[in-house]
BABA-216019 format. One record per residue (C-alpha): residue in one letter; z negated, y, x; residue number from 0. Coordinates in steps of 0.02 Angstrom, whole numbers. Example, Ala and Ser with C-alpha at 12.3 -4.5 7.8 and 13.67 -1.06 7.14 Angstrom:
2
['A'; [-390; -225; 615]; 0]
['S'; [-357; -53; 684]; 1]
***
This chain:
373
['M'; [0; -1; -1]; 0]
['S'; [42; 168; 64]; 1]
['S'; [-78; 312; 97]; 2]
['T'; [-23; 396; -57]; 3]
['A'; [-75; 256; -169]; 4]
['T'; [-176; 308; -325]; 5]
['L'; [-366; 293; -332]; 6]
['T'; [-428; 198; -487]; 7]
['A'; [-598; 163; -559]; 8]
['S'; [-569; 15; -675]; 9]
['E'; [-704; -43; -795]; 10]
['E'; [-737; -194; -687]; 11]
['Q'; [-798; -79; -541]; 12]
['P'; [-986; -49; -533]; 13]
['A'; [-1022; 132; -572]; 14]
['A'; [-1130; 245; -468]; 15]
['P'; [-1295; 305; -540]; 16]
['A'; [-1299; 459; -643]; 17]
['G'; [-1266; 614; -540]; 18]
['A'; [-1418; 702; -462]; 19]
['L'; [-1477; 881; -479]; 20]
['V'; [-1471; 955; -306]; 21]
['E'; [-1562; 1117; -260]; 22]
['F'; [-1562; 1223; -106]; 23]
['R'; [-1710; 1346; -108]; 24]
['G'; [-1729; 1482; 12]; 25]
['L'; [-1644; 1386; 158]; 26]
['R'; [-1647; 1468; 326]; 27]
['R'; [-1576; 1398; 485]; 28]
['A'; [-1544; 1475; 649]; 29]
['F'; [-1465; 1413; 807]; 30]
['G'; [-1537; 1537; 940]; 31]
['P'; [-1481; 1711; 895]; 32]
['T'; [-1357; 1646; 770]; 33]
['V'; [-1418; 1635; 588]; 34]
['A'; [-1325; 1496; 500]; 35]
['L'; [-1414; 1502; 336]; 36]
['D'; [-1504; 1658; 277]; 37]
['G'; [-1612; 1621; 124]; 38]
['L'; [-1482; 1511; 30]; 39]
['D'; [-1526; 1478; -150]; 40]
['L'; [-1395; 1365; -239]; 41]
['T'; [-1396; 1221; -367]; 42]
['A'; [-1274; 1076; -392]; 43]
['R'; [-1282; 1013; -570]; 44]
['P'; [-1281; 828; -609]; 45]
['G'; [-1113; 751; -602]; 46]
['E'; [-1020; 909; -545]; 47]
['L'; [-908; 939; -399]; 48]
['L'; [-973; 1092; -311]; 49]
['A'; [-858; 1167; -171]; 50]
['L'; [-949; 1265; -31]; 51]
['L'; [-805; 1393; 23]; 52]
['G'; [-808; 1520; 163]; 53]
['P'; [-744; 1560; 335]; 54]
['S'; [-791; 1468; 494]; 55]
['G'; [-977; 1502; 538]; 56]
['C'; [-1026; 1553; 358]; 57]
['G'; [-1152; 1410; 347]; 58]
['K'; [-1069; 1291; 234]; 59]
['T'; [-1069; 1143; 341]; 60]
['T'; [-1254; 1177; 398]; 61]
['A'; [-1302; 1172; 215]; 62]
['L'; [-1219; 1004; 197]; 63]
['R'; [-1298; 938; 351]; 64]
['V'; [-1470; 994; 299]; 65]
['L'; [-1440; 908; 129]; 66]
['A'; [-1391; 750; 222]; 67]
['G'; [-1541; 756; 335]; 68]
['F'; [-1448; 787; 497]; 69]
['E'; [-1520; 958; 518]; 70]
['Q'; [-1698; 1021; 474]; 71]
['P'; [-1709; 1197; 402]; 72]
['D'; [-1821; 1323; 479]; 73]
['A'; [-1879; 1372; 310]; 74]
['G'; [-1848; 1329; 130]; 75]
['D'; [-1833; 1162; 35]; 76]
['V'; [-1705; 1036; -24]; 77]
['L'; [-1736; 953; -188]; 78]
['V'; [-1646; 803; -268]; 79]
['D'; [-1694; 784; -453]; 80]
['G'; [-1847; 888; -426]; 81]
['A'; [-1911; 786; -276]; 82]
['D'; [-1929; 882; -114]; 83]
['I'; [-1832; 780; 12]; 84]
['T'; [-1833; 917; 154]; 85]
['L'; [-1932; 803; 276]; 86]
['V'; [-1855; 638; 219]; 87]
['P'; [-1764; 549; 356]; 88]
['A'; [-1573; 544; 335]; 89]
['N'; [-1565; 357; 319]; 90]
['R'; [-1687; 363; 167]; 91]
['R'; [-1587; 495; 71]; 92]
['D'; [-1480; 433; -72]; 93]
['A'; [-1318; 516; -7]; 94]
['G'; [-1156; 460; 57]; 95]
['M'; [-1062; 569; 178]; 96]
['V'; [-875; 578; 225]; 97]
['F'; [-830; 674; 384]; 98]
['Q'; [-677; 766; 435]; 99]
['S'; [-647; 654; 578]; 100]
['Y'; [-663; 491; 472]; 101]
['S'; [-792; 425; 598]; 102]
['L'; [-744; 239; 571]; 103]
['F'; [-801; 111; 694]; 104]
['P'; [-643; 73; 792]; 105]
['H'; [-695; -110; 832]; 106]
['L'; [-727; -152; 647]; 107]
['N'; [-591; -181; 515]; 108]
['A'; [-585; -90; 354]; 109]
['R'; [-690; -216; 264]; 110]
['D'; [-833; -218; 392]; 111]
['N'; [-826; -27; 401]; 112]
['V'; [-853; -14; 217]; 113]
['A'; [-991; -143; 226]; 114]
['F'; [-1080; -73; 373]; 115]
['G'; [-1216; 13; 278]; 116]
['L'; [-1246; -137; 171]; 117]
['R'; [-1265; -247; 329]; 118]
['V'; [-1393; -117; 397]; 119]
['R'; [-1496; -144; 242]; 120]
['K'; [-1480; -335; 262]; 121]
['V'; [-1378; -366; 110]; 122]
['S'; [-1315; -550; 111]; 123]
['A'; [-1142; -573; 187]; 124]
['A'; [-1069; -637; 25]; 125]
['E'; [-1126; -480; -72]; 126]
['R'; [-1061; -368; 67]; 127]
['R'; [-895; -448; 63]; 128]
['T'; [-882; -435; -127]; 129]
['R'; [-941; -254; -129]; 130]
['A'; [-814; -202; 10]; 131]
['A'; [-673; -282; -81]; 132]
['E'; [-720; -193; -242]; 133]
['L'; [-723; -26; -152]; 134]
['L'; [-563; -54; -55]; 135]
['D'; [-488; -89; -222]; 136]
['L'; [-562; 68; -297]; 137]
['V'; [-485; 178; -163]; 138]
['G'; [-316; 97; -175]; 139]
['L'; [-322; -14; -16]; 140]
['P'; [-346; -192; -86]; 141]
['E'; [-238; -272; 47]; 142]
['H'; [-307; -171; 197]; 143]
['G'; [-475; -260; 224]; 144]
['D'; [-414; -347; 385]; 145]
['R'; [-335; -193; 463]; 146]
['F'; [-422; -94; 598]; 147]
['P'; [-430; 96; 608]; 148]
['H'; [-283; 111; 731]; 149]
['Q'; [-177; 6; 615]; 150]
['M'; [-195; 133; 467]; 151]
['S'; [-133; 308; 431]; 152]
['G'; [-245; 459; 428]; 153]
['G'; [-251; 457; 244]; 154]
['Q'; [-287; 268; 232]; 155]
['Q'; [-432; 293; 361]; 156]
['Q'; [-504; 432; 255]; 157]
['R'; [-498; 316; 98]; 158]
['V'; [-592; 183; 197]; 159]
['A'; [-720; 322; 247]; 160]
['L'; [-738; 369; 67]; 161]
['A'; [-765; 187; 14]; 162]
['R'; [-898; 169; 149]; 163]
['A'; [-989; 324; 85]; 164]
['L'; [-991; 244; -90]; 165]
['A'; [-1048; 74; -37]; 166]
['L'; [-1227; 103; -62]; 167]
['R'; [-1198; 184; -234]; 168]
['P'; [-1275; 354; -183]; 169]
['R'; [-1320; 479; -311]; 170]
['V'; [-1246; 621; -204]; 171]
['L'; [-1077; 625; -116]; 172]
['L'; [-1055; 744; 32]; 173]
['L'; [-880; 788; 91]; 174]
['D'; [-863; 891; 250]; 175]
['E'; [-687; 955; 255]; 176]
['P'; [-622; 780; 234]; 177]
['L'; [-442; 823; 210]; 178]
['S'; [-415; 951; 349]; 179]
['A'; [-348; 828; 475]; 180]
['L'; [-209; 764; 355]; 181]
['D'; [-34; 824; 336]; 182]
['A'; [3; 936; 185]; 183]
['K'; [73; 798; 71]; 184]
['V'; [-64; 676; 98]; 185]
['R'; [-198; 814; 77]; 186]
['L'; [-128; 856; -87]; 187]
['T'; [-118; 683; -151]; 188]
['L'; [-294; 639; -90]; 189]
['R'; [-379; 791; -162]; 190]
['E'; [-311; 751; -332]; 191]
['E'; [-367; 572; -320]; 192]
['I'; [-538; 607; -245]; 193]
['R'; [-567; 724; -400]; 194]
['R'; [-509; 583; -513]; 195]
['L'; [-628; 458; -438]; 196]
['Q'; [-770; 583; -433]; 197]
['L'; [-753; 614; -623]; 198]
['S'; [-743; 426; -654]; 199]
['L'; [-903; 389; -566]; 200]
['G'; [-995; 545; -620]; 201]
['I'; [-1067; 569; -451]; 202]
['T'; [-1132; 743; -395]; 203]
['T'; [-1020; 790; -255]; 204]
['I'; [-1034; 937; -132]; 205]
['F'; [-870; 977; -43]; 206]
['V'; [-862; 1092; 102]; 207]
['T'; [-697; 1175; 140]; 208]
['H'; [-622; 1332; 210]; 209]
['D'; [-466; 1307; 105]; 210]
['Q'; [-472; 1414; -50]; 211]
['E'; [-336; 1324; -143]; 212]
['E'; [-422; 1154; -109]; 213]
['A'; [-585; 1227; -182]; 214]
['L'; [-511; 1312; -332]; 215]
['S'; [-407; 1153; -377]; 216]
['M'; [-550; 1025; -356]; 217]
['A'; [-711; 1104; -406]; 218]
['D'; [-805; 1132; -567]; 219]
['R'; [-884; 1280; -474]; 220]
['V'; [-861; 1361; -310]; 221]
['A'; [-995; 1435; -206]; 222]
['V'; [-931; 1567; -84]; 223]
['L'; [-1039; 1590; 68]; 224]
['N'; [-1029; 1732; 201]; 225]
['A'; [-1148; 1744; 351]; 226]
['G'; [-1267; 1614; 283]; 227]
['R'; [-1284; 1698; 110]; 228]
['L'; [-1219; 1659; -65]; 229]
['E'; [-1094; 1790; -120]; 230]
['Q'; [-1053; 1711; -292]; 231]
['C'; [-1056; 1541; -375]; 232]
['A'; [-938; 1518; -525]; 233]
['P'; [-803; 1412; -597]; 234]
['P'; [-637; 1438; -512]; 235]
['A'; [-552; 1547; -650]; 236]
['E'; [-708; 1657; -653]; 237]
['L'; [-718; 1678; -469]; 238]
['Y'; [-538; 1723; -462]; 239]
['E'; [-538; 1844; -607]; 240]
['R'; [-709; 1916; -588]; 241]
['P'; [-758; 1919; -406]; 242]
['A'; [-939; 1980; -386]; 243]
['T'; [-912; 2061; -211]; 244]
['A'; [-772; 2133; -109]; 245]
['F'; [-791; 1985; 9]; 246]
['V'; [-758; 1862; -131]; 247]
['A'; [-617; 1967; -199]; 248]
['E'; [-524; 1967; -40]; 249]
['F'; [-566; 1794; 26]; 250]
['V'; [-519; 1702; -134]; 251]
['G'; [-331; 1729; -158]; 252]
['T'; [-234; 1884; -102]; 253]
['M'; [-295; 2058; -150]; 254]
['N'; [-220; 2227; -132]; 255]
['R'; [-348; 2368; -78]; 256]
['L'; [-273; 2535; -145]; 257]
['P'; [-341; 2713; -142]; 258]
['G'; [-399; 2775; -312]; 259]
['R'; [-492; 2914; -397]; 260]
['L'; [-615; 2894; -540]; 261]
['T'; [-586; 2996; -702]; 262]
['D'; [-691; 3035; -844]; 263]
['G'; [-703; 2895; -979]; 264]
['G'; [-732; 2751; -859]; 265]
['R'; [-561; 2741; -791]; 266]
['V'; [-479; 2751; -620]; 267]
['E'; [-316; 2825; -561]; 268]
['V'; [-217; 2710; -445]; 269]
['A'; [-33; 2700; -395]; 270]
['G'; [20; 2818; -531]; 271]
['A'; [-78; 2716; -670]; 272]
['T'; [-243; 2748; -754]; 273]
['L'; [-337; 2585; -781]; 274]
['P'; [-509; 2543; -852]; 275]
['V'; [-644; 2501; -728]; 276]
['D'; [-710; 2326; -720]; 277]
['G'; [-903; 2333; -717]; 278]
['E'; [-1017; 2476; -664]; 279]
['I'; [-944; 2633; -608]; 280]
['P'; [-995; 2691; -429]; 281]
['A'; [-1050; 2866; -388]; 282]
['G'; [-923; 2986; -313]; 283]
['R'; [-744; 3007; -355]; 284]
['E'; [-643; 2933; -216]; 285]
['V'; [-634; 2741; -222]; 286]
['E'; [-537; 2588; -172]; 287]
['V'; [-463; 2481; -312]; 288]
['L'; [-442; 2294; -288]; 289]
['I'; [-284; 2228; -379]; 290]
['R'; [-199; 2059; -359]; 291]
['P'; [-13; 2044; -324]; 292]
['E'; [20; 1958; -487]; 293]
['N'; [-47; 2109; -577]; 294]
['V'; [76; 2230; -491]; 295]
['T'; [253; 2254; -561]; 296]
['A'; [391; 2309; -438]; 297]
['T'; [558; 2364; -503]; 298]
['A'; [707; 2427; -405]; 299]
['D'; [732; 2613; -441]; 300]
['P'; [833; 2741; -349]; 301]
['E'; [706; 2869; -406]; 302]
['G'; [555; 2764; -361]; 303]
['T'; [430; 2822; -233]; 304]
['A'; [393; 2646; -152]; 305]
['T'; [505; 2563; -26]; 306]
['V'; [533; 2375; -4]; 307]
['V'; [479; 2317; 164]; 308]
['S'; [499; 2128; 148]; 309]
['A'; [517; 1988; 14]; 310]
['A'; [444; 1815; 36]; 311]
['F'; [510; 1677; -78]; 312]
['F'; [370; 1562; -152]; 313]
['G'; [472; 1461; -281]; 314]
['S'; [452; 1531; -450]; 315]
['V'; [384; 1696; -384]; 316]
['T'; [432; 1810; -235]; 317]
['R'; [303; 1913; -145]; 318]
['V'; [366; 2085; -112]; 319]
['L'; [287; 2203; 16]; 320]
['L'; [317; 2386; -19]; 321]
['D'; [263; 2548; 74]; 322]
['L'; [180; 2682; -40]; 323]
['P'; [207; 2864; -21]; 324]
['G'; [69; 2945; 77]; 325]
['G'; [34; 2786; 179]; 326]
['G'; [-26; 2613; 131]; 327]
['S'; [62; 2462; 54]; 328]
['V'; [57; 2351; -88]; 329]
['K'; [104; 2168; -122]; 330]
['A'; [188; 2127; -287]; 331]
['D'; [224; 1951; -361]; 332]
['V'; [393; 1963; -448]; 333]
['P'; [480; 1823; -545]; 334]
['S'; [606; 1758; -419]; 335]
['R'; [745; 1772; -546]; 336]
['D'; [713; 1961; -548]; 337]
['A'; [682; 1987; -367]; 338]
['G'; [868; 1992; -311]; 339]
['E'; [876; 2184; -300]; 340]
['L'; [717; 2206; -208]; 341]
['Q'; [790; 2195; -37]; 342]
['P'; [714; 2284; 118]; 343]
['G'; [745; 2472; 114]; 344]
['V'; [766; 2478; -77]; 345]
['R'; [678; 2610; -168]; 346]
['A'; [567; 2541; -312]; 347]
['T'; [441; 2587; -443]; 348]
['V'; [268; 2507; -429]; 349]
['V'; [152; 2497; -587]; 350]
['P'; [-14; 2403; -587]; 351]
['A'; [-50; 2299; -743]; 352]
['E'; [-144; 2386; -886]; 353]
['R'; [-309; 2277; -863]; 354]
['P'; [-481; 2309; -798]; 355]
['A'; [-480; 2335; -616]; 356]
['L'; [-617; 2302; -479]; 357]
['V'; [-670; 2464; -402]; 358]
['V'; [-771; 2479; -244]; 359]
['P'; [-842; 2631; -153]; 360]
['V'; [-745; 2673; 5]; 361]
['T'; [-893; 2584; 102]; 362]
['G'; [-836; 2425; 26]; 363]
['V'; [-981; 2380; -93]; 364]
['V'; [-921; 2310; -253]; 365]
['A'; [-965; 2393; -420]; 366]
['S'; [-930; 2243; -532]; 367]
['A'; [-1067; 2116; -550]; 368]
['G'; [-1033; 1925; -571]; 369]
['D'; [-1139; 1782; -613]; 370]
['D'; [-1245; 1693; -489]; 371]
['A'; [-1281; 1511; -465]; 372]
***
C-alpha cells in the first residue's frame, strides 16, 4: 500500500478512551535568559484537536514537551481531567507522542516498533502482535508489518509512528510538527487522514505546527502563541475573521496594513473608502487599518490612482500588488478570470470591501477584542 493510503477506523478496531480535559495553568519555563513560556494559560477540551500555532521560538513545542513530561516547568501546573500531573514521570502519563523526525527504531520492523511500548509494559507476545496488526491496519499499512524503517517512505514511517503512539490507548495524543519533513502532496493527504482518525477515536489531540494552513484546516480551535504567551485561542474561522491582536491578524493569513484616519460615528477613512470599525475605537485620529487581500477590489482604470506592480496566479484567484499614491502598497485578491487587464504598470482603482475593519493605533496595539481560551 502506498504512503497515500486512506486511514480508517473500522468498528472492529478498539477505540481509545474518551478524550481527556487538558489544562495549562500559569506555565513558565525559561532556558537561561530565554523565556519559552511566560505564564501560559490554555485548555484543550475533551475530544478536540487543538493546534498550537506560532513562529519558531514562541513556546509551542516547549508547552507540548511539558505536557508529555519531557520538560519540567519553572512554575505553573499541568492538569488532565482535573488531576495535577506536573510532577508525574513521562512514562506514567497517559499520552502518546508523534515527533517530527518519526523516531522509529531502525533495527525493529514496523510491527515491533508499534508494539514497543506494549513490550515495555510486559504485555504478552500474542497480545502485542494482535494489537500491532490492528493498528497497522488502522493507519492503512496492514501489509507493512515486516518492513524496516529504511524500507518505507517518509509518509509510511510517520503512519507507523502514529500507530505506535496509539498502541497504549492514550487519552491524549501529542503531535510535534509531524508532517513538516514530508513533501507537500503526502503532507496534505496525511493531515486529512490524521484528522479523520482523530475524530473517529475521539482522542484529545494537541498538534504543534508553524504552518497556518495546516492549523486552520485540521483544528477545532487554534491557539496562537507569541513569545511564550497566548495571543488568542479560537475556532479557525473566528481566528481568521476576528483576530484579537495585530500579531494574530498578520501571522494568520495575509494582511494589508494601510494608513487610516478615524472619523466621527465609529468609522475610519482608508484607501478612499469609509468603513465601520471592528471593536473598540482607539484614542487619536491617525491609525492603521488591517484589511485582508480578499476584501480589496482592484479594477483597471486609466483614471485610477493606484499602479499595478505585479500579479501572482493562485488558481481561482490572482493576487495583485499595487502601489498607492503617497507611498505604501496594497494586495488585492482578484478572480483570475477578471485579472487579465491588471498587468504591471496599469493604473487601477482600489476599493476596500464595505465591512468592519480592524483598526490599530500606529503603535500597533489592536483595538478589537477577541475571545480567549
